[in-house]
N, C-alpha and C positions, 0 to 999 in steps of 0.2 A: 419555626413555628411556635407561636406563643401557646402556653399551657395554663390550665386551671389546676392549682394545687390547694389541698386543704388538709386539715389536722387528722382526717381519718384516712389518710394514706392515698388520696387520689392525686394523679398527675395526667391530666386529661388535655390533649391537644385541642385547641380551639376549632378547628376545622377537621372534620372526619369525613368518611365516605359511608353513606348510607347504602345498604344492599337490598332493600325490599323495593320491587319484587323480582329482582334477578334470581335465576336460578341456574344449577349445573354448570355447564362450561362458560356461559356468559358471565356468570358471577365470579368464577375463578379467574377469568382473563381480566375482569374489571379491577378485582382486588389486587392482582399481580401488577397491572398497570399503574395503579394508584400508588402503590409501594415505590414502584420505580420512580415515579414522579416526585416522591417526596411526603406522601401522606403517611402518617403514623398513627391513625385512630380509624378503626374499622368497627361499623356498628352492624350486628346481626341479632337474630333471636330464634328460639325453638319454633315459634310460630311462622317464621319465614321459609322454613324448610330449605335453608341454603347454608346451614352451618357446615355441613360437609364439603361444600364447594368453597367456603371460606377457609376452612382447614387446609385443604389441597394448596391453596394459594399461600398460605402461611408456610407450609413445609417447603414449597418450591421456590419461595422468594429469597433473593440474596440478603434481604434485610433480617437481621437476627430477631427471633421472638421476642427477647427481652426490650427491644427498641419499639415494638408495636403495641399500642393500647387496643384491646379487644373487648368491646361491650356485648354481653348476650342477655337474654331475658327468658324468663319461664312464663308459660301461657296461663291465662286465667283459670282454666279447668285443672291444673296441676299445683294447686296451692296448699294441699294437705302436706303435712311434714315429710311422709315418705315419698309422696309424688314430687315434691320440691327437690329433695335430695336426687331421686332417680333422674329428674329433668336436668339438673346440673351435670351429673355423672354422663349422661347422654350427650349433653352439648360438649363436655370435654372431650369425649371419645370422638365425637365428629370433628371438632376443631383440631384434634390431634395436639393437645396441650394439657399440661398438668393444672392450669389455673386459667381463670379470666380475670382480667383486670377490673371489670366492673359488671355486676350482676344484678339486674333489675326484675322486680315483679312488673310484668308487662302491662297488665290491667287490674284494676281492684275488684276482682271477681266479676261476675255476670251482672251488668247494670249496677255496679258499685256496691254489691251485697257483700264484700267482705268487711264484716263487722264483728265487734264484740270477741268472744273467744276464738272464732275462726281467724280473725285479724291478728290476735296476739300468737296464736300457734304459727302462722305464716311468717310473722315478723321474727319471732323467736328462732325459727328455722333459718331465716335469712342471716341473722346474726351468728348462728353456729356455722353456717357455711362459710362466712367472712372469717371467723375464728379459726376454722380447719385450715385455712390458706387456699382453699379452692377458689375463693372468690376475694381478690385482694381489696375490693371495695364493693359496697352495696348501695342500691337505691331503688327508687320506684319510678314507674312511668304512668301517666295518665291518672294521677290521683288528684282530685279536687283539693282545695286549700284545707277545707275542714277535716278531711281524712288525713291529709299530709301532717297537719297540726297534731292530730291524735298520735300518729306513729313517732313523731319528734318528741313532743312534749309529755305525752302520757306513758308511752311505751319506751321512750328513751333509747330509741334505735340509733345506732351511730352511722347514719346515712352519710353518704358522700355526695349524692346527686339526685336530680330529679330530671326526667325526660317527659317533655310534653310539646304539643303542636304549638309552634310559635314563628310568627312572620310580620310582615309590615302591615297586614290586613287583620290581624288578630291581637287584641290586648290581653296581656297576661301579667299586667304590673302588679297585682296584689300577690300572685304566686312568686314573681320574681323577688319582689321585695322580701318575702318571707324566706326565700331561699337565700338571699344575701344576709339576712339577719342570722341565719343558722348555718352559715358556711357550706352551703350545698351548691355543687355545679348545676348549671341550668342548660340542659341540652336541648337544642331546638329541632324538632324533627318537622318533616314537610316545610322547610324554610323557604321555599319558593312559592308555596300555596299552589302547588301542581300547575304551575304556568300562570296563574292569576296575579302574581306579583309582577312579573316581567311584562304582563299585558297593560298594567295600570299606566295611566297617561302621566302621572306625576313622577313615577319611577322612570318612565321612559325619558321624560324631560330632564331628570337630574342625570341620566346617563349620558345623554347627549352633551350636556354641559361639561361632563368630565372625559368624554371620549371613551366611554367604557360600555360594557353590556348591562341591560337593565337587571340581569340576573346578579351580577356582581354589586350593583347598588343594593339590592335586597339583602344579599349576603353580608356585605360591609356593615350595613345597619344593624344587624345582629352581633357580628364578630367584634364590632367596636364597642359593645356593651360590657361592663365589668361582669365577669362570671358566667358569661354565656358563650356557649359552644354551639356549632351547627353542624348537620349531618345531611347534606344534599346527596341524593342518589344521582350518580352519573356513570354511565357505562363506557362512553367514548373518550378517548384521549384529550380531544379538544375541549369537551365540556369539563373534564377532570381538571385541566390545566387552567381553564378560565375560572373555575371556582378557587383554585390556588392563588390566582392573581388577583382575587378580590380582596386578599389579604394587605395588598399594596395600595388600595384606594383608601383615601381620606375623605370623608364627608365634612362639609362646614355646617355652621349653624343654621344657615338658610336651608340647606338640604333636609337637616334634621327636623326643623320646624314643619317643612312642607310634608314629611313622613308623619310626623305626629298629628297632623291636621286630617289624616285619611280616616275614613270609617275603619274601626277596628273590631267588627264583630263577624268577620267571615271565617267561620270554622269549617274546614274540609274534611276532617277526619273524625266521624262520629258514628261508628257503626250502630245501626238500629238495633241489632241483635245482641249487643252486649256492652255498649258504652255506658258510663255512669252518668247521673245527672250533673252537669257542670255547674260550678259556682257562678 
């Protein structure tokens, strides 16, 4: 499994298992199965209500904890310092672990209102949790470019990663360019656009050409990019294995040109009650 490494301590397997919206035993079974198949990157969050289920899998897996990268996140209503510290402590308890490998702020407040002094307090606390060893690396999720720039250039936070929606139907090039310039891993969530990528005629045509699944084409388009990881959700063994097998696919220039020509304005995750204004 290829990994993304950077100067701030990150060692992130490029393909991970997304766990939202799996819960309870379904989630535990999926994580155990993924680890058995060879996954070493598990993504969860306090807001998913499944950290305890992930933790149960981590404890019962034959794979040692130190070989597994675990990402979790703090919800947007827990961004004051005491709340953030308590959130991470609760996450560690649920995960049955002394640390997480990557700890994200999940959303930049409500409608992107994490600004000014509130932003500084939250980022200072994020850095503090990194320095404590409870979070081996830190990052942000769903931050528009202007806000990410403020965190990196003004607050000087030693971020390791950003996680955002990214797939063949959504352009994130300005954000990706910035991440590369500042040595940030770029994790793509909803990498299959909730089924829309595989339903696309161009993606299907490329899949037929290579004798693979459309989902594998969409994933390889991401995984083949420098600094980009992807975390598709998959509960069943067949889908988990198919996603792993996407690592073996090699797209050619004709494939990439065809994907580049697709419309890139389809955002499928933008909750009306708390999403920021996107750049």
